[in-house]
C-alpha positions as CSV (number, residue, x, y, z in Angstrom):
1,M,-111.7,59.4,1.5
2,H,-109.8,57.0,-0.9
3,L,-108.8,59.9,-3.0
4,C,-107.5,61.8,0.0
5,G,-105.5,58.8,1.2
6,R,-103.9,58.3,-2.2
7,A,-103.0,62.0,-2.4
8,R,-101.3,61.8,1.0
9,R,-99.3,58.7,0.0
10,A,-98.3,60.4,-3.2
11,F,-97.2,63.5,-1.4
12,R,-95.2,61.6,1.3
13,Q,-93.3,59.4,-1.1
14,P,-91.6,62.1,-3.2
15,T,-91.0,64.0,0.0
16,L,-88.9,61.1,1.4
17,Q,-87.0,60.8,-1.9
18,M,-86.4,64.5,-2.0
19,S,-85.0,64.4,1.5
20,L,-82.5,61.7,0.6
21,L,-81.5,63.6,-2.5
22,L,-80.9,66.8,-0.5
23,L,-78.9,64.9,2.2
24,F,-76.7,63.3,-0.5
25,A,-76.2,66.7,-2.2
26,F,-75.3,68.3,1.2
27,C,-72.7,65.6,1.8
28,M,-71.1,66.0,-1.6
29,V,-70.9,69.8,-1.1
30,S,-69.3,69.3,2.3
31,V,-66.7,67.0,0.8
32,F,-65.8,69.4,-2.0
33,I,-65.6,72.4,0.5
34,S,-63.3,70.3,2.8
35,A,-61.0,69.3,0.0
36,Y,-60.8,72.9,-1.2
37,F,-59.7,74.2,2.2
38,L,-57.3,71.3,2.8
39,C,-55.5,71.9,-0.5
40,G,-55.2,75.6,0.3
41,V,-53.6,74.9,3.7
42,K,-51.2,72.4,2.1
43,R,-50.1,75.0,-0.4
44,E,-49.4,77.5,2.4
45,L,-47.3,75.0,4.3
46,E,-45.2,74.0,1.3
47,P,-41.8,75.9,1.0
48,A,-41.1,78.2,-1.8
49,G,-39.8,76.7,-5.0
50,D,-36.3,78.4,-4.7
51,V,-35.8,77.1,-1.1
52,P,-34.9,73.4,-0.9
53,A,-36.9,71.6,1.7
54,P,-35.0,69.4,4.2
55,D,-35.8,65.7,4.1
56,C,-37.2,64.9,7.5
57,D,-36.8,61.2,6.8
58,D,-33.1,61.6,6.4
59,P,-31.4,60.7,9.8
60,K,-28.5,63.0,8.9
61,V,-30.8,66.1,9.1
62,T,-31.1,67.2,12.7
63,P,-33.0,70.2,14.2
64,S,-29.7,71.8,15.0
65,R,-28.8,71.9,11.2
66,L,-31.9,74.0,10.6
67,L,-30.7,76.8,13.0
68,P,-28.2,79.5,12.0
69,L,-24.7,78.6,13.2
70,K,-23.3,80.9,15.9
71,T,-19.7,82.0,15.5
72,L,-17.6,80.1,18.0
73,K,-14.3,81.2,19.4
74,Q,-11.5,79.1,17.9
75,V,-9.3,77.0,20.2
76,D,-6.2,79.1,21.0
77,S,-3.6,76.7,22.3
78,S,-1.3,79.5,23.4
79,R,-3.8,80.7,26.0
80,T,-4.4,77.5,27.9
81,D,-2.3,74.7,29.4
82,P,-2.7,71.2,28.0
83,V,-4.4,70.0,31.1
84,V,-7.8,68.3,31.6
85,L,-9.9,69.3,34.6
86,V,-12.0,66.2,35.7
87,F,-14.9,66.7,38.0
88,V,-15.8,63.3,39.6
89,E,-18.6,62.3,42.0
90,S,-16.0,60.8,44.4
91,L,-12.4,59.7,44.3
92,Y,-13.6,56.1,44.2
93,S,-16.4,56.3,41.7
94,Q,-16.2,53.7,38.9
95,L,-16.8,56.0,35.9
96,G,-14.4,58.6,37.4
97,Q,-11.6,55.9,37.6
98,E,-12.3,54.8,34.1
99,I,-12.0,58.4,32.8
100,V,-8.7,58.9,34.7
101,A,-7.4,55.5,33.4
102,I,-7.9,56.5,29.8
103,L,-6.3,59.9,30.4
104,E,-3.3,58.2,32.0
105,S,-2.9,55.6,29.3
106,S,-3.0,58.4,26.7
107,R,-0.4,60.3,28.7
108,F,-2.7,63.4,29.0
109,K,-2.1,65.7,32.0
110,Y,-5.2,66.0,34.2
111,Q,-6.4,67.3,37.6
112,T,-9.1,65.6,39.5
113,E,-11.6,67.6,41.6
114,I,-14.7,66.6,43.5
115,A,-17.6,68.2,41.6
116,P,-18.8,71.1,43.7
117,G,-22.6,71.6,44.0
118,K,-22.1,74.7,46.0
119,G,-18.8,76.0,47.1
120,D,-15.5,77.0,45.7
121,M,-14.6,76.3,42.1
122,P,-10.9,75.5,41.5
123,T,-8.8,78.4,40.2
124,L,-9.3,78.4,36.4
125,T,-6.8,81.0,35.4
126,D,-3.3,82.1,36.1
127,T,-3.0,85.8,35.3
128,D,-4.1,85.9,31.7
129,R,-3.7,82.2,30.9
130,G,-6.2,79.4,31.3
131,R,-5.1,76.5,33.4
132,F,-7.2,73.9,31.6
133,A,-7.8,73.1,28.0
134,L,-10.8,70.8,28.6
135,I,-13.5,70.2,31.3
136,I,-14.9,66.7,32.0
137,Y,-17.9,66.0,34.2
138,E,-18.4,62.4,35.3
139,N,-22.0,63.5,36.0
140,I,-23.1,66.4,33.8
141,L,-26.0,67.1,36.2
142,K,-23.4,68.4,38.6
143,Y,-22.6,71.1,36.0
144,V,-26.3,71.8,35.3
145,N,-27.1,72.2,39.0
146,L,-24.2,74.4,39.8
147,D,-25.1,77.5,41.8
148,A,-25.5,80.7,39.7
149,W,-22.1,82.1,40.7
150,N,-20.0,79.1,39.8
151,R,-22.0,78.3,36.7
152,E,-21.4,81.8,35.3
153,L,-17.8,81.7,36.3
154,L,-17.2,78.4,34.5
155,D,-19.2,79.3,31.4
156,K,-17.3,82.6,31.0
157,Y,-14.1,80.8,31.2
158,C,-15.1,78.3,28.5
159,V,-16.3,81.0,26.2
160,E,-13.3,83.3,26.7
161,Y,-10.7,80.5,26.3
162,G,-12.6,78.3,23.8
163,V,-12.7,75.4,26.2
164,G,-15.2,72.5,25.6
165,I,-17.0,70.3,28.1
166,I,-17.4,66.5,28.1
167,G,-20.2,65.0,30.2
168,F,-22.0,61.7,30.9
169,F,-25.7,61.5,31.4
170,K,-29.0,60.4,29.8
171,S,-31.0,63.1,28.0
172,N,-32.2,64.4,24.6
173,H,-32.5,67.9,23.3
174,S,-33.3,69.6,19.9
175,T,-30.0,71.5,19.9
176,Y,-27.9,68.4,20.2
177,E,-26.5,66.6,17.1
178,P,-26.1,62.8,17.1
179,V,-22.4,61.7,16.9
180,L,-22.8,58.0,17.4
181,L,-25.8,55.8,16.6
182,A,-26.1,52.2,18.0
183,K,-28.7,49.4,17.8
184,T,-29.5,46.7,20.2
185,K,-28.6,43.1,19.6
186,S,-32.2,42.1,20.0
187,A,-33.0,43.9,16.8
188,E,-30.5,41.7,14.9
189,S,-31.7,38.4,16.5
190,I,-35.2,38.6,14.9
191,P,-34.5,39.4,11.2
192,Q,-37.5,37.5,10.1
193,L,-39.7,40.3,11.2
194,G,-38.5,42.3,8.3
195,V,-38.3,45.6,10.3
196,S,-35.1,47.6,10.2
197,A,-33.5,48.0,13.6
198,A,-34.0,51.4,15.3
199,L,-30.9,53.5,15.8
200,H,-30.4,55.0,19.2
201,T,-28.4,58.1,19.8
202,S,-25.5,57.1,22.0
203,V,-23.3,60.3,21.9
204,V,-24.5,63.8,21.1
205,Q,-22.6,67.0,20.3
206,D,-23.9,70.4,21.5
207,L,-22.7,72.7,18.8
208,G,-22.7,75.7,21.1
209,L,-25.4,77.5,19.2
210,H,-27.0,78.8,22.4
211,D,-24.1,79.9,24.6
212,G,-21.0,79.4,22.5
213,I,-19.7,76.4,24.5
214,Q,-19.2,73.1,22.6
215,R,-20.0,70.0,24.5
216,V,-19.9,66.3,23.8
217,L,-22.4,64.3,26.0
218,F,-22.3,60.5,26.4
219,G,-25.6,58.8,27.1
220,N,-24.3,56.4,29.7
221,N,-20.9,55.3,30.9
222,L,-17.7,53.9,29.2
223,N,-18.8,50.2,29.4
224,F,-19.8,50.4,25.8
225,W,-16.4,49.8,24.0
226,L,-17.1,52.3,21.2
227,H,-17.7,55.0,23.9
228,K,-14.0,54.7,24.8
229,L,-12.9,55.4,21.3
230,V,-15.3,58.3,20.8
231,F,-14.2,59.7,24.2
232,V,-10.6,59.9,23.1
233,D,-11.7,61.4,19.8
234,A,-13.8,64.0,21.7
235,V,-10.8,65.0,23.8
236,S,-8.9,65.5,20.6
237,F,-11.7,67.4,18.9
238,L,-12.5,69.8,21.8
239,T,-8.8,70.6,22.4
240,G,-8.0,71.4,18.8
241,K,-6.0,68.1,18.6
242,R,-3.6,69.3,21.3
243,L,-4.5,66.3,23.4
244,S,-4.6,63.5,20.8
245,L,-3.1,60.2,19.9
246,S,-1.2,59.3,16.8
247,L,-3.0,57.1,14.3
248,D,0.1,54.9,14.0
249,R,-0.3,51.5,15.5
250,Y,2.3,49.0,16.4
251,I,1.8,45.2,16.7
252,L,4.2,43.1,18.8
253,V,4.5,39.5,17.7
254,D,6.0,37.0,20.0
255,V,8.2,34.9,17.6
256,D,8.4,32.1,20.1
257,D,4.9,31.1,19.1
258,I,6.2,30.2,15.7
259,F,8.5,27.5,17.1
260,V,7.0,26.4,20.5
261,G,3.3,27.1,20.1
262,K,0.9,24.2,20.4
263,E,0.1,22.4,17.2
264,G,-2.8,24.1,15.4
265,T,-1.8,27.5,16.9
266,R,1.6,27.9,15.4
267,M,2.1,30.8,12.9
268,K,2.5,29.9,9.3
269,V,3.9,31.8,6.3
270,E,0.4,33.0,5.4
271,D,-0.1,34.3,8.9
272,V,3.1,36.4,8.8
273,K,2.1,37.9,5.4
274,I,-1.3,38.9,6.8
275,V,0.4,40.6,9.8
276,Q,2.7,42.5,7.5
277,M,-0.3,43.8,5.6
278,F,-1.3,45.7,8.7
């Protein structure tokens, strides 16, 4: 009996050790097999050596840059009148009034219309000549939700005469390219965190890759001061600089301040020299 017990214990002990060794060997084989297949998948996903891979971490590389560019019709100033068609929500909407104020201060001709959801679109052509060089929508959703007839009519006009669209709304899309990036003040107020402030796309440009119509879309209104500058620049860009402002700037200095200004605010020789530098 004692011999039988010893034989059983001797048999069980190597069996347990053998099981642990087999389990360890199985785990190692699984690791090697997984590594082999992972390396193979990685090699398949890597681009060919003669094709430079885009740097996805580079904020300047956008999805639209990876798509083939579609040939767009150039702006032909001889086929359209230098007039802006502005679609507003109402005649008293704040953003609509701000758009009109900028156009008036820039001395650009414009025509204001209530944005039609369904109904008649204003006449866009006069014989073979386009009546408008640019379309502006206070609310771009009014353009998106146009009935099929008016949408097709407006899109055909924009493509045929090379007319762009400016709109205001909040959205994001892979075919849009950032034009203006901004960061919030809160990100600058906590520099001790050591985290770089995130840049938010404030203005995007639709390159017209899908339908041949270039658009500049503002993510919000004109309360942001930089939006006003970009808005004027967008008008110039989409109209082929037909509706643009000169880069010359003039500064009017009231010379009375030199003599009668309060003490501490009077201009000095150094102040005049600085003004002359501009």
